[in-house]
C-alpha positions in Angstrom: 26.4 36.1 -20.5 29.7 36.4 -23.3 32.9 37.7 -22.3 32.6 41.3 -22.0 35.0 42.7 -24.6 37.7 45.6 -23.4 37.1 48.5 -22.5 39.7 51.7 -23.7 40.3 53.8 -20.5 38.3 56.7 -21.5 35.0 54.3 -22.1 35.6 52.9 -18.8 35.7 56.8 -17.1 32.4 57.0 -19.3 30.7 54.3 -17.9 32.2 55.0 -14.3 29.9 58.3 -14.5 27.0 56.2 -14.5 28.0 54.2 -11.8 29.3 57.0 -9.6 25.7 58.5 -9.7 24.1 55.6 -8.5 26.0 54.7 -5.7 26.1 58.4 -4.6 22.0 58.1 -4.8 22.6 54.8 -2.3 25.0 56.2 -0.2 23.4 60.1 0.2 20.2 58.2 1.5 21.8 56.5 4.1 24.1 59.3 5.2 20.7 61.8 5.4 18.9 59.0 7.0 20.6 58.6 9.8 20.8 62.2 11.4 16.8 61.5 11.3 16.4 58.8 13.0 16.2 59.5 16.5 13.8 62.7 15.7 12.1 60.0 13.5 11.3 56.8 15.9 10.1 59.2 18.6 7.9 60.9 16.5 6.5 57.9 15.3 6.9 56.7 18.9 8.9 53.7 17.8 12.8 53.5 19.6 11.2 50.1 20.4 10.9 49.4 16.7 14.6 51.5 15.9 16.5 48.5 14.3 14.0 47.7 11.6 14.2 51.4 10.3 17.7 49.9 9.3 17.0 46.8 9.2 14.3 46.1 6.9 16.3 48.2 4.3 19.4 46.1 4.8 17.5 42.5 5.2 15.7 43.6 2.0 19.3 44.6 0.1 20.1 41.4 1.2 17.9 38.7 -0.7 17.6 40.9 -3.2 21.6 41.1 -3.9 21.6 37.7 -5.2 18.5 37.9 -7.6 19.7 40.8 -9.1 23.1 39.3 -9.5 21.8 36.8 -11.0 19.3 38.9 -13.7 22.3 40.5 -14.6 23.9 37.5 -16.1 21.0 37.2 -17.3 19.0 39.8 -18.6 22.3 42.2 -18.8 23.1 44.5 -16.7 21.6 47.7 -18.4 18.4 46.6 -18.3 18.0 45.3 -14.3 20.8 48.0 -12.8 18.0 51.0 -14.5 15.3 48.5 -13.1 16.5 48.7 -10.0 16.8 52.6 -9.8 13.3 53.1 -10.4 12.2 50.8 -7.3 14.3 52.7 -5.0 13.0 55.9 -5.6 9.2 54.3 -5.4 10.6 53.3 -2.0 12.4 56.8 -1.1 8.9 58.5 -2.2 6.8 56.3 -0.2 8.5 56.8 2.9 8.6 60.1 3.1 4.5 59.0 2.9 4.9 57.0 6.1 2.2 57.8 8.9 3.4 55.1 11.1 6.8 52.9 12.0 5.1 50.1 10.3 4.1 51.8 6.9 7.8 53.1 7.1 9.6 49.9 8.0 7.6 48.2 5.4 8.9 51.2 2.3 12.3 51.1 3.8 12.2 47.6 2.7 10.9 47.8 -0.9 13.3 50.9 -0.7 16.2 48.0 0.3 15.4 46.0 -2.7 16.2 48.9 -5.2 19.4 49.5 -3.2 20.7 45.8 -3.9 20.2 46.5 -7.1 22.3 49.8 -7.2 25.3 47.7 -5.1 25.4 44.9 -7.3 25.4 46.4 -10.0 28.4 48.8 -9.8 30.6 46.1 -8.3 29.3 43.3 -11.6 29.2 46.2 -14.0 33.1 47.3 -13.1 34.2 43.5 -12.6 32.5 42.9 -16.2 34.9 46.3 -18.0 37.8 45.8 -15.5 40.1 42.5 -15.0 40.8 42.0 -10.9 44.7 43.3 -11.8 43.3 46.8 -12.8 40.6 46.9 -10.5 42.3 48.7 -7.9 42.7 51.8 -8.8 38.9 52.3 -11.1 37.6 51.0 -7.4 39.2 53.9 -5.8 37.9 56.7 -8.2 34.6 55.1 -7.4 35.2 55.8 -3.8 35.8 59.4 -4.7 31.8 59.6 -4.5 32.3 59.2 -0.4 33.0 62.9 0.2 30.1 63.9 -1.7 28.0 61.9 0.5 30.5 62.2 3.3 29.8 66.5 3.6 26.5 66.5 1.6 24.6 63.8 3.4 24.6 64.2 6.8 24.6 68.3 6.2 21.5 68.1 4.1 19.6 65.5 6.5 20.5 67.4 9.2 19.6 70.7 7.9 16.1 69.1 6.6 15.7 67.6 10.2 16.6 70.6 12.3 14.6 73.0 9.4 12.1 71.1 7.8 10.3 67.6 7.9 12.1 64.4 8.3 9.9 63.4 5.8 12.3 64.8 3.2 15.0 62.8 4.0 13.6 60.5 0.9 11.7 62.8 -0.8 15.5 64.8 -1.3 16.8 60.6 -3.3 13.6 61.5 -6.3 15.3 64.6 -8.0 19.1 63.0 -8.0 17.3 59.3 -9.0 15.9 61.0 -12.2 19.4 61.9 -12.7 21.0 58.3 -12.1 17.9 57.0 -14.8 19.1 59.4 -17.4 22.8 59.4 -17.7 22.6 55.4 -16.9 20.4 54.9 -20.3 22.9 56.1 -22.3 26.5 55.7 -20.5 25.7 51.3 -19.9 24.5 50.9 -23.9 27.6 49.7 -24.9 27.6 47.0 -21.9 27.2 43.2 -23.5 23.4 41.9 -23.5 22.3 39.2 -21.3 22.5 35.0 -22.4 19.1 35.8 -24.2 16.8 33.3 -22.0 15.2 33.5 -18.7 14.8 30.9 -16.2 14.5 32.3 -12.6 15.2 29.8 -10.1 12.3 31.2 -7.9 11.5 28.4 -5.4 15.5 29.3 -4.1 14.4 32.8 -3.9 11.6 31.9 -1.8 13.8 29.6 0.1 16.4 32.6 0.4 13.7 34.5 1.9 12.2 32.5 4.1 15.8 31.3 6.1 17.2 34.7 6.2 13.8 36.7 8.0 14.1 34.1 10.0 17.2 34.1 11.1 17.0 38.3 11.5 13.7 37.7 13.5 15.6 35.5 16.4 18.4 38.2 16.5 15.5 40.8 16.7 13.0 39.5 18.9 14.9 36.8 21.1 15.7 37.8 24.3 13.0 40.8 24.3 9.9 40.3 22.5 9.8 36.1 23.0 12.2 34.5 25.9 15.0 32.7 23.7 13.4 29.2 24.9 10.4 30.3 23.9 8.7 28.0 21.4 8.6 31.5 18.9 12.5 31.9 19.2 12.8 27.9 18.9 10.5 27.8 16.1 12.2 30.2 14.1 15.4 28.5 14.5 13.7 25.3 13.3 12.4 27.7 10.2 15.9 28.9 9.8 17.6 25.3 9.8 15.2 23.8 7.3 15.1 26.4 5.4 18.6 26.6 4.8 18.9 22.8 4.4 16.3 23.2 1.4 17.8 26.3 -0.3 21.1 24.1 -0.3 19.4 21.4 -1.9 17.2 23.2 -4.6 20.8 25.4 -5.3 22.4 22.1 -5.6 19.8 20.9 -8.8 18.5 24.4 -10.0 19.5 24.7 -13.8 19.7 28.4 -13.1 20.9 29.0 -9.3 19.9 32.0 -7.5 23.1 31.8 -6.0 25.4 29.0 -7.0 27.1 27.3 -4.8 30.5 26.7 -6.4 31.5 29.6 -5.9 31.8 29.1 -2.2 33.5 25.6 -3.3 36.7 28.4 -3.5 38.4 28.8 -0.1 39.5 32.8 -0.5 35.8 33.4 -1.4 34.3 31.8 1.5 36.9 33.6 3.9 36.4 37.0 2.0 32.3 36.3 2.4 32.7 35.8 6.0 35.1 39.2 6.4 32.2 40.8 4.3 29.8 39.5 6.9 31.5 41.4 9.8 32.4 44.4 7.8 28.6 44.8 7.3 27.9 43.9 10.7 30.6 47.0 11.7 29.6 49.0 9.3 26.0 49.2 10.0 25.3 48.2 14.0 28.0 51.9 14.1 26.3 53.7 11.5 22.8 53.4 13.6 23.8 53.7 17.0 26.7 56.0 17.3 23.9 59.3 16.4 22.2 58.1 19.2 25.0 58.8 21.6 26.3 61.9 19.8 22.1 63.6 20.2 21.6 62.1 23.4 24.4 62.2 25.3 26.7 64.4 23.2 23.9 66.9 22.7 24.2 67.4 18.8 22.2 68.5 16.5 21.0 66.4 14.1 23.1 68.2 11.5 26.3 68.2 14.0 26.2 64.4 14.3 26.0 63.8 10.8 28.9 65.5 10.3 30.7 64.2 13.6 30.5 61.1 12.1 33.0 62.2 8.7 36.3 61.2 10.6 35.2 57.5 10.1 34.1 58.2 6.9 37.0 60.5 5.8 39.7 57.7 7.2 37.0 55.1 5.2 37.7 56.7 2.2 41.7 57.8 2.3 42.7 54.1 3.4 40.6 53.1 0.3 41.9 55.0 -2.1 45.7 54.3 -0.9 44.9 50.9 -0.7 43.4 51.0 -4.5 46.7 52.3 -5.6 48.7 49.5 -3.5 46.4 46.9 -4.6 46.6 47.9 -9.0 51.0 48.3 -8.3 51.7 45.2 -6.5 48.9 42.5 -6.3 49.1 41.8 -2.8 45.9 42.7 -1.2 46.8 39.9 2.4 48.4 42.1 4.6 45.2 44.5 3.8 43.1 42.0 5.5 44.6 41.6 7.9 45.4 45.9 8.6 41.5 46.2 8.6 40.5 43.0 10.7 42.9 44.5 13.3 41.6 48.3 13.0 38.0 47.3 12.7 38.7 45.1 16.0 40.3 48.1 18.1 37.5 51.1 16.8 34.9 49.2 17.9 37.1 48.2 21.6 36.9 52.2 21.7 33.4 52.7 21.6 33.0 50.3 24.1 35.0 52.5 26.6 32.6 55.2 25.9 30.2 56.8 28.5 28.6 60.3 29.5 32.1 61.9 30.2 33.3 60.3 26.8 34.1 64.3 24.7 33.2 64.8 20.6 36.9 65.1 20.2 38.0 61.1 21.7 34.9 59.9 19.7 36.8 61.2 16.8 39.6 59.4 17.1 37.8 56.1 18.0 36.2 57.0 14.7 39.3 57.5 12.6 40.8 53.8 13.8 37.0 51.9 12.8 37.2 53.8 8.9 40.8 53.1 8.9 39.8 49.2 9.1 37.1 49.7 7.1 38.7 51.1 4.4 40.9 48.4 4.5 38.2 45.8 4.3 35.6 47.1 1.8 36.4 47.1 -1.9 39.3 44.5 -0.8 37.0 41.6 0.2 34.9 42.1 -3.2 38.2 42.5 -5.1 39.5 38.8 -3.6 35.8 37.4 -4.0 35.6 38.5 -7.5 39.2 37.1 -8.1 37.4 33.5 -6.8 34.9 33.6 -9.6 34.9 32.8 -13.1 34.4 35.4 -15.3 30.7 34.0 -16.7 30.0 33.9 -12.9 30.8 37.0 -12.1 27.0 38.8 -11.2 26.1 35.5 -8.9 29.1 35.9 -7.3 29.4 38.9 -6.8 25.5 39.3 -5.6 26.7 36.1 -3.1 29.6 38.2 -1.5 26.9 41.6 -1.0 24.4 39.2 -0.2 26.4 37.8 2.4 27.9 41.4 3.8 24.5 43.3 4.0 23.5 39.8 5.9 26.3 40.3 8.1 24.9 44.4 8.2 20.8 42.7 8.8 22.4 40.8 11.9 25.1 43.5 13.3 21.7 46.2 12.9 19.0 43.7 14.6 21.7 42.4 17.8 23.2 45.3 18.4 19.8 47.8 18.2 18.2 44.9 20.7 21.3 44.8 23.1 21.4 48.9 23.3 17.6 49.3 23.3 17.0 46.7 26.4 20.1 48.2 28.2 19.2 51.2 27.9 15.3 50.7 29.0 16.9 48.8 32.1 19.1 51.8 33.3 16.5 54.7 32.3 13.9 53.0 34.7 16.6 51.9 37.5 18.0 55.5 37.8 14.7 56.7 37.4 11.9 54.9 37.5 8.5 56.0 37.8 9.3 59.9 37.7 10.7 59.3 34.9 7.3 57.7 32.7 5.9 61.6 34.1 8.3 63.7 32.9 8.0 61.9 29.4 4.7 62.7 29.2 4.0 59.8 26.5 4.4 56.9 29.6 7.8 55.3 27.5 10.7 55.9 26.9 10.4 55.4 22.9 8.4 58.1 22.3 11.8 60.4 23.4 13.0 62.6 21.0 16.6 64.5 21.6 14.1 68.3 21.6 11.9 66.3 24.8 15.6 65.3 26.2 16.4 68.7 26.7 13.3 70.1 28.1 13.3 67.2 31.1 14.8 68.0 34.4 18.6 67.1 34.9 17.7 64.5 37.3 16.0 62.8 34.3 17.6 63.9 31.9 21.0 62.5 32.9 19.2 59.2 34.1 18.4 58.9 30.6 22.2 59.7 29.0 23.4 56.9 31.4 21.0 54.6 29.7 22.4 55.0 26.1 25.6 55.1 27.6 25.0 51.7 29.0 23.7 50.5 26.1 26.5 52.0 23.6 28.6 50.3 25.4 26.9 47.0 25.7 26.7 47.3 22.3 29.8 47.8 20.9 31.5 45.0 22.7 29.8 42.3 21.0 30.7 44.3 17.9 34.0 43.7 18.9 34.3 40.0 19.5 32.8 39.2 16.4 35.1 41.6 14.4 37.8 39.6 16.5 36.9 36.8 15.0 38.0 38.3 11.7 41.5 38.5 12.4 41.6 35.0 12.6 39.6 35.0 9.8 42.4 37.3 7.8 45.4 35.2 8.8 43.6 31.9 6.8 43.1 33.8 3.7 45.7 33.2 1.0 47.3 35.4 -1.9 46.3 34.0 -5.5 48.1 36.6 -8.2 44.7 39.1 -9.4 44.3 38.1 -13.1 43.2 39.8 -16.1 41.1 39.3 -18.7 43.6 36.8 -20.6 43.7 34.4 -17.6 40.0 33.9 -16.5 38.0 31.0 -16.8 36.4 31.1 -20.0 33.0 31.9 -21.0 31.6 28.3 -22.0 32.5 27.1 -18.1 28.6 26.7 -17.0 28.1 28.7 -14.5 26.7 25.9 -12.1 30.3 24.2 -12.5 34.2 25.6 -11.0 36.6 25.9 -13.0 39.3 23.5 -12.3 41.8 26.0 -11.0 39.8 27.9 -8.9 40.9 26.6 -5.7 
C-alpha cells in the first residue's frame, strides 16, 4: 500500500464518522450480550459451555485479525472493512436463530470473524490518515463512542432479556449494521487503494488457526474434560508447539506473510504486545464473569447487571480520553503503561476478595480501579505497537497487535471460566449435595438461571451463591497474578518519540524487512 496522503482535520472527522459507527456496532454487541448470558446458558442448558459463547467469538476474531490486517494492506481498507461488517451481520442473524449451545457457539465464531475485521479496520484506517504524534487526540474521539455503548448496550440487553426474548440481543445488531455499511461505503471512498495484487499466505493462515485453537482447547479442557497428563491434553500441547514452530518457519519464507515476523524484532512492539495480551485477559474475563456474580449473588436483574458494569467502563473511558490528550501534548507514554498495569493488578486483586456479603457499592469501587487501569492501557499499547512499525506494514502490524490482545482474551475467558465453573460446582455439591440436584429440577446446576435460583429454597440458593462466590475468587486471583506480570513488562518499555508521517520509514521498505531504525 502506498504511503497515505495527508488528510485535513475536516476530512479526518468525516472519515472517522464511519469508523465510530462500526466501532459502536462491535462494542454494543458485547455489552448487549453480557447481561443476557446467564439466561442464555440456562435456557440452552449450557453452563458448562459458558466460556465458549465468548471464547468462540474471541478465538475467531483472534485468528481473523492478522488476516484482515494483511488483506487491508493488499486490497485497501475500504473493501475489507465493508466485508467484515457484512460477515458480522450474517453471524448476528444466525446467533439469534440458534437452537442449542453448539449452534450458538459456531455462529458466535462466525460473528467473531467479522468482528476481527471491524476492530483492526478502525485502528488501521486511523493509522493511515493520522500520524502517531497526533493520533492520541483522535483515538480519544473514537473512544467517545463508549458512553453510547455503555449506557445503551446494558439497557437494551437487559430489557430484551427481562421483557422480550434473548434472541433479540443478536437481532438488534442488524439495523445498526445496515447503517454502518451505508455510511462506510461513502466516507471510506477517499482511502488509498491496495497494492493491486493479492497473495494470501493460506498455509500461514491454516497453521495459525491450528496452534491457537489447540492452545485454547488446552486451557478449556485441561483439568475438566481431561486430566492435565492425559493423552488428549499432551497431544494438544504437541500440536500447539509443532504448529507454532511450523508457522514461524512458513512466515519467514512466505512472500507475503500473514503476520510479518519483522514487527516482532522491535523490542517495544513485543513488550506492547505482551501488555495487550494481559489487557485482553483481564478485560474479556471480567466482562464474562462479573454479570454472573451480580445476577446470582447480588440479585441484580439482567438490565441492572449490565448497568452495574458502567463504573468500570466509564472509568476506562475517562482515563482513555485524558490519556489521549496527554499523549498528544507531551508525546510521552511510558508512565501511562506503568500506572495502568498497577491499577489493573489492584482491581483484579480487589475482585478476588468478593464474597456473598460484598455490596454493589464496593463492587462498583473495585470496577473503577480496574477500569482506570484498562483506560491507561487500551489505546496506549496499540499506539506503541503502531509507532514501532514501518508505515507500509501498518495493517499487518495492527493486525498482529490486535491478534495478541484477542489471544489474551481467548485464554482469559477459557482459563477463568473453567476455573470459575469447577470451583462453583465443587462448592455447590459440597454444601448442598443430592438435594441440590433434586431442587434444580434438571439434575444439573448447568441449567440454572437467575430466575430459577430465586425460586429455590434458601439453603439451596445459598449453597449455589457460595459456589459462585468461590468461583469468582479463584478466577480473579489467577487474573491478578497474570496482571502482576504486566507491571514487570511495563518497566522494560523504552520511550521512543512518537513520529509524524515525515518521520515514518519509507514505503519502499519491503513488508518482510524491518527498517534499520526500528529498534
